[in-house]
Every structure is written in structure tokens, then in C-alpha cells.
C-alpha positions as a Markdown table, in Angstrom:
| # | Residue | x | y | z |
|---|---|---|---|---|
| 1 | Met | -5.1 | 3.7 | 7.2 |
| 2 | Leu | -3.1 | 0.6 | 8.1 |
| 3 | Ser | -4.6 | -2.8 | 7.8 |
| 4 | Lys | -4.7 | -5.2 | 10.8 |
| 5 | Lys | -2.1 | -7.2 | 8.9 |
| 6 | Ala | 0.3 | -4.3 | 8.8 |
| 7 | Lys | -0.3 | -3.3 | 12.4 |
| 8 | Tyr | 0.3 | -6.9 | 13.6 |
| 9 | Ala | 3.5 | -7.0 | 11.5 |
| 10 | Leu | 4.8 | -3.8 | 12.9 |
| 11 | Gln | 4.1 | -4.9 | 16.5 |
| 12 | Ala | 5.9 | -8.2 | 15.9 |
| 13 | Leu | 8.8 | -6.4 | 14.3 |
| 14 | Leu | 9.1 | -4.1 | 17.3 |
| 15 | Gln | 9.3 | -7.1 | 19.6 |
| 16 | Leu | 12.0 | -8.7 | 17.4 |
| 17 | Ala | 13.9 | -5.4 | 17.2 |
| 18 | Arg | 13.9 | -5.0 | 21.0 |
| 19 | Glu | 15.5 | -8.5 | 21.2 |
| 20 | Tyr | 17.8 | -8.2 | 18.2 |
| 21 | Asp | 20.8 | -10.5 | 18.4 |
| 22 | Gln | 19.3 | -12.5 | 21.3 |
| 23 | Gly | 18.1 | -15.4 | 19.3 |
| 24 | Pro | 14.8 | -16.4 | 17.6 |
| 25 | Ile | 11.4 | -15.9 | 19.2 |
| 26 | Leu | 8.5 | -18.4 | 18.8 |
| 27 | Ile | 5.4 | -17.2 | 16.9 |
| 28 | Ser | 3.3 | -18.3 | 19.9 |
| 29 | Glu | 5.4 | -16.0 | 22.2 |
| 30 | Leu | 5.1 | -13.0 | 19.8 |
| 31 | Ala | 1.3 | -13.6 | 19.5 |
| 32 | Arg | 0.9 | -13.9 | 23.3 |
| 33 | Arg | 2.9 | -10.7 | 24.0 |
| 34 | Glu | 0.8 | -8.6 | 21.6 |
| 35 | Gly | -2.5 | -10.4 | 21.8 |
| 36 | Thr | -2.4 | -11.3 | 18.1 |
| 37 | Pro | -4.1 | -14.3 | 16.7 |
| 38 | Lys | -1.4 | -16.9 | 16.2 |
| 39 | Lys | -2.6 | -18.3 | 12.9 |
| 40 | Phe | -2.9 | -14.8 | 11.4 |
| 41 | Leu | 0.6 | -13.9 | 12.7 |
| 42 | Glu | 2.0 | -17.0 | 11.1 |
| 43 | Ile | 0.8 | -15.9 | 7.6 |
| 44 | Ile | 2.2 | -12.4 | 8.2 |
| 45 | Leu | 5.6 | -13.5 | 9.4 |
| 46 | Leu | 5.9 | -15.9 | 6.4 |
| 47 | Asp | 5.2 | -13.0 | 4.0 |
| 48 | Leu | 7.9 | -11.0 | 5.7 |
| 49 | Lys | 10.3 | -13.9 | 5.6 |
| 50 | Arg | 9.8 | -14.3 | 1.8 |
| 51 | Gln | 10.8 | -10.7 | 1.4 |
| 52 | Gly | 13.9 | -11.0 | 3.5 |
| 53 | Val | 12.7 | -8.9 | 6.4 |
| 54 | Leu | 12.7 | -11.9 | 8.7 |
| 55 | Gln | 14.5 | -15.2 | 8.9 |
| 56 | Ser | 13.5 | -18.3 | 10.9 |
| 57 | Lys | 15.2 | -21.3 | 12.6 |
| 58 | Lys | 13.5 | -24.7 | 13.0 |
| 59 | Gly | 13.7 | -27.0 | 15.9 |
| 60 | Lys | 14.6 | -26.5 | 19.6 |
| 61 | Gly | 15.4 | -22.8 | 20.2 |
| 62 | Gly | 13.8 | -21.9 | 16.9 |
| 63 | Gly | 11.5 | -19.1 | 15.9 |
| 64 | Tyr | 11.7 | -15.9 | 13.9 |
| 65 | Phe | 14.4 | -13.2 | 14.0 |
| 66 | Leu | 15.1 | -10.1 | 12.0 |
| 67 | Gly | 16.8 | -10.8 | 8.6 |
| 68 | Lys | 18.8 | -7.5 | 8.9 |
| 69 | Ala | 19.6 | -4.8 | 11.4 |
| 70 | Pro | 16.5 | -3.0 | 12.8 |
| 71 | Gln | 17.8 | 0.3 | 11.3 |
| 72 | Ala | 17.7 | -1.3 | 7.8 |
| 73 | Ile | 14.0 | -2.2 | 8.1 |
| 74 | Tyr | 11.6 | 0.6 | 7.0 |
| 75 | Val | 7.9 | 0.9 | 7.9 |
| 76 | Gly | 7.1 | 1.7 | 4.3 |
| 77 | Gln | 8.8 | -1.5 | 3.1 |
| 78 | Val | 6.8 | -3.6 | 5.6 |
| 79 | Ile | 3.5 | -2.0 | 4.6 |
| 80 | Arg | 4.2 | -2.5 | 0.9 |
| 81 | Val | 5.0 | -6.2 | 1.5 |
| 82 | Leu | 1.7 | -6.7 | 3.2 |
| 83 | Asp | -0.7 | -4.1 | 1.8 |
| 84 | Gly | 0.7 | -3.2 | -1.6 |
| 85 | Pro | 1.7 | 0.2 | -2.9 |
| 86 | Leu | 1.5 | 3.2 | -0.6 |
| 87 | Ala | 1.0 | 5.8 | -3.3 |
| 88 | Pro | -2.4 | 7.3 | -3.8 |
| 89 | Ile | -1.9 | 7.4 | -7.5 |
| 90 | Pro | 0.1 | 5.0 | -9.7 |
| 91 | Cys | 2.5 | 7.6 | -11.2 |
| 92 | Val | 4.1 | 8.3 | -7.9 |
| 93 | Ser | 4.4 | 4.7 | -6.7 |
| 94 | Gln | 7.9 | 3.3 | -5.9 |
| 95 | Thr | 6.8 | -0.3 | -6.5 |
| 96 | Ala | 3.9 | -0.2 | -8.9 |
| 97 | Tyr | 4.5 | 2.8 | -11.2 |
| 98 | Met | 2.2 | 3.4 | -14.1 |
| 99 | Lys | 1.7 | 6.5 | -16.1 |
| 100 | Cys | -1.6 | 8.3 | -15.4 |
| 101 | Gln | -4.0 | 8.2 | -18.3 |
| 102 | Glu | -4.8 | 11.9 | -18.0 |
| 103 | Cys | -1.2 | 13.0 | -17.7 |
| 104 | Lys | 0.0 | 15.1 | -20.7 |
| 105 | Asp | 3.6 | 15.6 | -19.6 |
| 106 | Glu | 5.2 | 13.8 | -16.6 |
| 107 | Lys | 8.2 | 16.1 | -16.6 |
| 108 | Thr | 6.2 | 19.1 | -15.8 |
| 109 | Cys | 3.5 | 17.4 | -13.7 |
| 110 | Gly | 2.8 | 19.2 | -10.4 |
| 111 | Ile | 1.9 | 16.0 | -8.6 |
| 112 | Arg | 5.0 | 13.9 | -9.2 |
| 113 | Phe | 8.2 | 14.4 | -7.2 |
| 114 | Asp | 11.9 | 13.9 | -8.2 |
| 115 | Asn | 14.4 | 11.7 | -6.5 |
| 116 | Asp | 15.3 | 14.4 | -3.9 |
| 117 | Gly | 11.7 | 14.5 | -2.7 |
| 118 | Leu | 11.2 | 18.0 | -4.0 |
| 119 | Lys | 8.1 | 18.9 | -6.0 |
| 120 | Lys | 8.9 | 19.4 | -9.6 |
| 121 | Ala | 8.3 | 22.7 | -11.2 |
| 122 | Ser | 5.0 | 22.9 | -13.0 |
């Protein structure tokens, strides 16, 4: 289940993607459009800026804008930035990998997947 933080982030990113290359949008405007608490949205957008998903401009005409093309921003990336790893177990995590304590042989494990997304033979 997505956290409120992730939902608000995705809503804001959709707004920014719709207006990609049209200039920055103020936090207050993003918050108003989506009915998001402004202070909470500020924290979220700052986290996304630190990870390069967003950029900002200060002063008149300032605000937030996408740090890269909308097609280059992935939902999973955004959720990982805000909520942490998506994997239900650490041995399949893309960002927080750890070998499972009970695993005898990762190469033949029926839970792990290879780089092609295909289940490994067990």
C-alpha cells in the first residue's frame, strides 16, 4: 500500500509532467490543485529534489519543475525515495539487498529473479 507521502508525490509529479517545459510551478499552486497540505508537500518535494527527480528555481517565476523528462521518471523510483525499498524480502531488493538468513543457495532459490525478470530455475 502506498503511503500518503508517496501518493502526494505522484500527484504533484503528474501535475509537473503535464506542464513539462512550461516553467516552474509554486508549491502553493501544486498544493491547491491537489488539496495537499502545503507544508507536507514542501518536505516531499525537497526529498525528490535531493534525489534529482525535481529541480527548483528561486525568486519571481520560481517553483519546482521536473529534473528530467517525464518518461525518465519511474513510479518505483519515487516510491523508493519516499518510502524505502519495495521488495517484500531483502534478497530481491534493488536498493537494499541483503542475503536472507535462511537461504542455502541464492543461485537456485525459487524466490529470486534474474536480470531479465524471469524466475530462476529451482
